[in-house]
Structure formats: C-alpha cells, structure tokens
C-alpha positions in Angstrom: -65.8 -30.5 -50.7 -66.9 -30.6 -47.0 -70.0 -28.9 -45.7 -69.8 -28.0 -42.1 -72.9 -29.0 -40.1 -72.8 -26.0 -37.9 -73.0 -22.4 -39.2 -69.2 -21.6 -39.2 -69.6 -17.9 -39.7 -69.0 -15.1 -37.2 -71.7 -15.1 -34.6 -72.4 -12.3 -32.1 -73.3 -13.4 -28.6 -74.1 -11.1 -25.7 -73.6 -12.6 -22.3 -76.4 -11.5 -20.0 -76.4 -11.4 -16.2 -78.5 -9.7 -13.5 -77.4 -6.1 -13.1 -76.4 -3.4 -15.6 -77.6 -1.0 -18.3 -79.7 -1.6 -21.4 -78.1 -4.1 -23.8 -75.5 -5.2 -21.3 -76.3 -6.9 -18.0 -73.7 -8.0 -15.4 -73.9 -10.4 -12.5 -71.9 -8.5 -9.9 -72.1 -11.3 -7.3 -70.1 -13.6 -9.5 -68.0 -11.0 -11.2 -64.2 -11.5 -11.1 -61.4 -10.2 -13.3 -60.2 -12.6 -16.0 -56.7 -11.9 -14.7 -56.5 -12.0 -10.8 -53.3 -10.0 -11.0 -55.2 -7.1 -12.5 -57.1 -6.6 -9.2 -54.2 -7.5 -6.9 -53.7 -3.8 -6.0 -56.5 -3.9 -3.5 -57.5 -6.5 -0.9 -61.2 -7.3 -1.1 -61.1 -9.3 2.2 -59.6 -6.5 4.4 -61.5 -4.1 6.7 -60.3 -0.9 8.2 -61.6 0.8 11.4 -63.2 4.3 11.6 -63.8 5.9 15.0 -65.9 9.0 14.3 -69.6 8.8 14.5 -69.9 9.7 10.8 -67.0 7.5 9.7 -65.3 10.6 8.4 -61.9 9.4 9.6 -62.2 6.1 7.8 -60.2 5.0 4.8 -59.9 2.0 2.5 -56.4 1.3 1.3 -54.8 -0.2 -1.7 -51.8 -2.5 -1.4 -49.4 0.5 -1.9 -50.7 2.2 1.2 -52.7 4.9 -0.5 -55.9 5.8 1.4 -59.4 6.4 -0.1 -62.2 8.1 1.7 -65.6 6.7 1.9 -67.4 7.0 -1.5 -64.1 7.1 -3.5 -63.5 4.6 -6.2 -60.7 2.4 -7.4 -60.7 1.2 -11.0 -59.1 -2.0 -12.0 -59.2 -4.9 -14.5 -58.3 -2.8 -17.5 -60.8 -0.1 -16.6 -63.7 -2.6 -16.4 -64.3 -3.0 -12.6 -65.1 -0.1 -10.3 -64.7 -0.7 -6.6 -66.2 1.7 -4.1 -64.9 2.4 -0.6 -67.9 1.6 1.6 -68.6 1.5 5.4 -70.8 -0.5 7.7 -71.7 0.2 11.3 -69.7 -1.9 13.7 -69.1 -1.3 17.5 -65.8 -3.1 17.9 -63.7 -3.8 20.9 -61.1 -1.3 19.6 -63.6 1.5 20.0 -64.3 1.8 16.3 -67.8 2.7 15.1 -67.5 1.6 11.4 -65.6 -0.8 9.3 -64.4 0.4 5.9 -64.1 -2.1 3.0 -64.0 -2.4 -0.8 -67.1 -3.4 -2.7 -67.6 -3.9 -6.4 -70.0 -1.1 -7.5 -70.3 -1.6 -11.3 -68.7 -3.0 -14.4 -68.1 -0.8 -17.4 -70.5 -1.3 -20.2 -67.8 -1.7 -22.9 -66.5 -4.8 -21.1 -67.8 -8.4 -21.2 -68.7 -11.1 -18.7 -68.6 -14.8 -19.6 -70.9 -17.5 -18.2 -68.4 -18.2 -15.4 -68.6 -14.6 -14.2 -65.1 -13.5 -15.5 -64.8 -9.9 -16.7 -62.9 -9.1 -19.9 -61.8 -5.7 -21.3 -62.5 -4.9 -24.9 -60.4 -6.9 -27.5 -59.4 -9.6 -25.0 -59.7 -13.2 -26.0 -62.4 -14.8 -23.8 -61.8 -18.4 -24.9 -60.3 -20.6 -27.6 -61.7 -24.1 -28.2 -60.7 -26.7 -30.8 -63.7 -28.5 -32.2 -61.7 -31.6 -33.0 -63.2 -32.0 -36.5 -61.5 -32.9 -39.8 -61.1 -29.3 -40.7 -59.2 -28.6 -37.5 -61.7 -25.8 -36.7 -60.9 -23.4 -33.9 -63.6 -21.5 -32.1 -62.5 -18.2 -30.6 -64.5 -15.8 -28.5 -63.3 -12.2 -28.2 -64.8 -9.3 -26.3 -65.8 -6.6 -28.8 -67.5 -3.2 -28.4 -70.5 -2.0 -30.4 -72.6 1.1 -30.3 -75.6 1.3 -28.1 -78.1 3.7 -29.8 -80.2 4.0 -26.7 -77.4 5.5 -24.6 -75.1 6.9 -27.3 -72.3 4.8 -25.8 -70.6 1.5 -26.3 -71.5 -2.0 -25.0 -69.4 -5.1 -24.8 -70.5 -8.2 -26.7 -68.7 -11.6 -27.0 -68.1 -12.2 -30.7 -67.5 -15.9 -31.5 -65.6 -16.6 -34.8 -64.4 -19.8 -36.4 -61.2 -20.5 -38.3 -60.1 -23.7 -39.9 -56.5 -25.0 -40.2 -57.3 -27.6 -42.8 -60.3 -26.2 -44.8 -61.0 -23.0 -46.8 -64.4 -21.4 -46.9 -66.1 -20.9 -50.3 -69.4 -19.1 -49.8 -71.2 -21.7 -47.5 -68.9 -24.7 -48.4 -65.7 -25.7 -46.8 -63.0 -27.3 -49.1 -60.2 -29.4 -47.6 -56.6 -28.3 -48.0 -55.1 -29.2 -51.4 -58.4 -28.5 -53.2 -57.9 -26.5 -56.4 -60.8 -24.6 -58.0 -60.5 -23.3 -61.5 -62.1 -19.9 -62.3 -62.2 -19.3 -66.0 -63.9 -15.9 -65.5 -60.7 -14.6 -64.0 -58.3 -16.9 -65.8 -57.0 -18.1 -62.4 -57.0 -21.1 -60.1 -57.1 -21.1 -56.4 -55.8 -23.7 -54.1 -56.7 -24.2 -50.4 -53.4 -24.0 -48.4 -53.1 -25.4 -44.9 -52.4 -22.9 -42.1 -54.0 -21.0 -39.2 -56.2 -20.1 -40.7 -56.2 -22.1 -44.0 -56.3 -19.7 -46.9 -56.9 -19.7 -50.7 -53.8 -19.1 -52.7 -54.7 -17.7 -56.2 -52.5 -18.2 -59.2 -53.5 -16.1 -62.3 -52.6 -17.8 -65.5 -53.6 -14.9 -67.9 -53.2 -11.3 -66.7 -55.9 -10.3 -69.2 -58.3 -11.7 -66.8 -61.1 -12.9 -69.1 -61.8 -15.2 -72.1 -60.2 -18.3 -70.7 -61.7 -21.8 -71.0 -61.9 -24.8 -68.7 -61.3 -28.1 -70.4 -60.5 -31.4 -68.8 -59.8 -29.9 -65.4 -57.3 -27.4 -66.9 -57.4 -23.7 -67.8 -56.7 -22.8 -71.4 -55.8 -19.3 -72.5 -57.7 -17.5 -75.3 -56.5 -19.1 -78.6 -55.1 -22.3 -77.0 -56.1 -25.4 -78.9 -56.5 -29.1 -77.9 -56.7 -32.1 -80.2 -60.0 -34.1 -79.8 -60.3 -37.9 -79.9 -61.4 -37.6 -83.6 -58.4 -35.6 -84.5 -60.0 -32.2 -84.9 -58.8 -29.1 -83.1 -60.9 -27.4 -80.4 -59.7 -23.9 -79.5 -60.5 -21.5 -76.7 -62.6 -18.6 -77.9 -64.4 -16.1 -75.7 -64.5 -18.5 -72.8 -65.8 -21.5 -74.8 -64.1 -24.4 -76.7 -65.0 -24.2 -80.3 -64.3 -26.3 -83.5 -64.2 -24.5 -86.8 -65.7 -26.4 -89.7 -66.0 -25.5 -93.4 -69.1 -25.6 -95.6 -68.2 -29.0 -97.2 -67.8 -30.6 -93.8 -71.3 -29.5 -93.0 -72.7 -32.0 -95.6 -70.8 -34.9 -94.0 -71.7 -36.8 -90.9 -70.1 -35.0 -88.0 -69.1 -36.9 -84.9 -70.8 -35.7 -81.7 -69.0 -32.9 -79.9 -67.5 -33.4 -76.5 -69.4 -31.8 -73.7 -68.7 -28.0 -73.5 -67.5 -27.8 -77.2 -69.4 -26.0 -80.0 -68.9 -25.7 -83.7 -68.2 -22.6 -85.7 -68.6 -22.2 -89.4 
C-alpha cells in the first residue's frame, strides 16, 4: 500500500487579512468578488455630483438607474460585499460641492477571502488543484461557515480537503486501485475501485457476518475445509483453521502445522 507523505485529511484553514471581526479578518483594500459579474450592477469608478452644501441632493446609482442616498448600502457578491454610498468635498467647475461614489464598507463574516483577495460566499469552491501524484490526488478548497462562540454568529473558513482518483484511504494508509483487503471479522472483502473519488467496494461472502477464516489469501466460510500438503483436512471453525486429530494420532509424530492452523482433539 502507499502511504502519503502529507497529511491527506480534511484541514481547516482560516484566511486572515487586516480588517474585520474576531475570528475572521478581511483585507478590504484588495477585496474583489470571485465573480466580477456579481458586482457588475454598480460602477466603482463613477462619481456623481451633489450641489447642496450638505450633499443632501447627491445620489449614487446602480447600473439600472436606481439612486441611493448618501449612507445607503448596496449588497452584492452573493451577500458578501456591502458597498456604501459615500461623498467627498469637491468644488467642481459644474458648481457641485460634493462627489458621490461607491466604497466597499465591509465583508460579511460568513464569507471567505483567499490570499489573492477574492471574496467567496459560503459553499463556493475557492480552488481545485491536482497534486500530480501516483494517487491522482485532488486538493479542493471550499468556503464553509462555522459558529463563532464569541459573537453568537457564523464565520467563514476555507476548508481544504483531499480526494484521490487512484487510491483509497484505510485509516492513515492509502491503497492503490485494485487492492483487495480481506476482513474475516465481517466475512467480507473490499476492493479499491478507481473513480473521483476512488472508493472501497465491499463484497460480503457470508451474510452471517462472523466466524470466517482467512487462508492463503482467500476467505473461507465457517465449516469450509482445505486439504493440507500432508493430506489432512483443515476446516474453518470460529474464525480459525483447525485440524481434528484422534487420541491414537496423538501418540504418533505429527507433522508441523501450517501457520495459522491449530489442532483439535
């Protein structure tokens, strides 16, 4: 069997930035939606004029022509990014006193940000990477939500998991596709089947589920017998291969038993 050098088990990884709440920090300066079309409803590079001294007549607009007063918000990117209609003083040649524009105010705590600054809603795939190993291992990062006990809310974490197309996981060991493992305790055999992911396919030989024996890489049902090299019969009994001998045979020289076989009087 193959043993992976890296711990191929699910790993939780929280991407940290520079601004946010406890347990989840976002870098707002580099933040952008993973899907540019999801924020296409507003133009972040446009400014609109306001002429009143208090900018009360100023509006920010979305691409459908709807106006938003100063301080109002626009939510986009699957509910992750909150943009605020903001103003700045500007005495322009058109007589305006302020310019209105959109600014990213915050990112929802249940969302995730990767190292490139991209924002992902919950349950979105962040990245998929092939490790190029013999097991055809695929690394997949997904934005997941978890409870934040400090705020009684949810926070986003990037959960990294690994699946293999050519190997099956057996506790901490990876077995290549085609490997068959006998399990006498359950009277079954499981074979690693190639796929995405590769999976164990279990075949139960005896529905009773116990008392089977493993002998020469094969499963034997309770009561099944095999002929040994010396001509005697070894039978499966309570999970062990046993040879029954009589009292007279006990006085004679008995050939050594094969490994895993015991005698019964």
